[in-house]
C-alpha positions as a printed Julia matrix, in Angstrom:
88×3 Matrix{Float64}:
 75.23  54.9    82.83
 77.61  52.17   81.94
 74.92  49.49   81.56
 71.72  47.75   83.08
 73.91  45.21   85.12
 75.78  47.99   87.1
 72.63  50.05   87.62
 70.97  46.66   89.4
 74.16  46.13   91.33
 74.04  49.61   92.5
 70.23  49.24   93.63
 71.36  45.89   95.44
 74.19  47.67   96.92
 72.81  50.74   98.31
 69.4   49.4    99.7
 71.41  46.14  101.2
 73.66  48.42  102.86
 70.53  50.34  104.39
 69.09  47.25  105.65
 72.5   46.2   107.24
 72.45  49.68  109.01
 69.24  48.87  110.53
 70.3   45.58  111.61
 73.34  47.38  113.23
 71.38  49.77  114.96
 69.09  47.02  116.38
 72.03  44.97  117.79
 73.31  48.18  119.41
 70.65  49.24  120.95
 67.9   47.1   122.09
 69.48  43.76  120.56
 65.91  42.76  119.08
 63.63  44.06  116.37
 61.16  46.77  116.81
 58.32  47.67  114.88
 60.01  51.02  113.58
 62.8   48.96  112.27
 60.91  46.34  110.77
 58.84  48.68  108.81
 62.03  50.41  107.43
 63.55  46.94  106.39
 59.95  46.37  104.65
 60.25  49.95  103.31
 63.84  49.31  101.86
 62.59  45.8   100.35
 59.52  47.23   98.72
 61.8   50.16   97.11
 64.29  47.52   95.85
 61.45  45.64   94.14
 59.9   48.86   92.64
 63.09  49.98   91.23
 64.08  46.41   89.78
 60.67  46.28   88.0
 61.42  49.68   86.5
 64.88  48.46   85.61
 63.23  45.48   83.66
 60.71  47.15   82.14
 60.89  46.39   78.23
 58.74  49.01   76.36
 60.6   52.23   77.17
 60.92  54.92   74.51
 64.28  56.78   75.79
 66.03  54.44   77.59
 68.99  56.76   78.53
 66.29  59.12   80.25
 64.42  56.38   81.85
 67.69  54.71   83.47
 68.76  58.31   84.66
 65.52  58.6    86.33
 65.7   55.31   87.91
 69.24  56.3    89.29
 67.79  59.85   90.89
 64.8   57.8    92.32
 67.48  55.43   94.11
 69.47  58.19   95.48
 66.16  59.97   96.97
 64.83  56.68   98.21
 68.33  56.05   99.85
 68.33  59.39  101.4
 64.96  59.24  102.86
 65.53  55.85  104.32
 68.84  57.0   105.83
 67.19  59.86  107.34
 64.5   57.59  108.96
 67.39  55.64  110.26
 68.89  58.54  111.81
 65.63  59.66  113.44
 65.71  56.32  115.33
């Protein structure tokens, strides 16, 4: 992990791209928001808040392992959200 700044950028870009994919799905199908797409966007925002809170945690014993775990959580969350988008 290069630094905390890059991890925050990764979280922002990945979850931002997922939200953008949901909006593109809305535009290309119904042209308006549905409850499913709104729930996916809310889920992505909640994941963003959770991950950023973990990155900003000050009292961490093993920082390297902590940030590695956050990166793994980001990947798992992104994969789950993408799978839900594909099910739409």
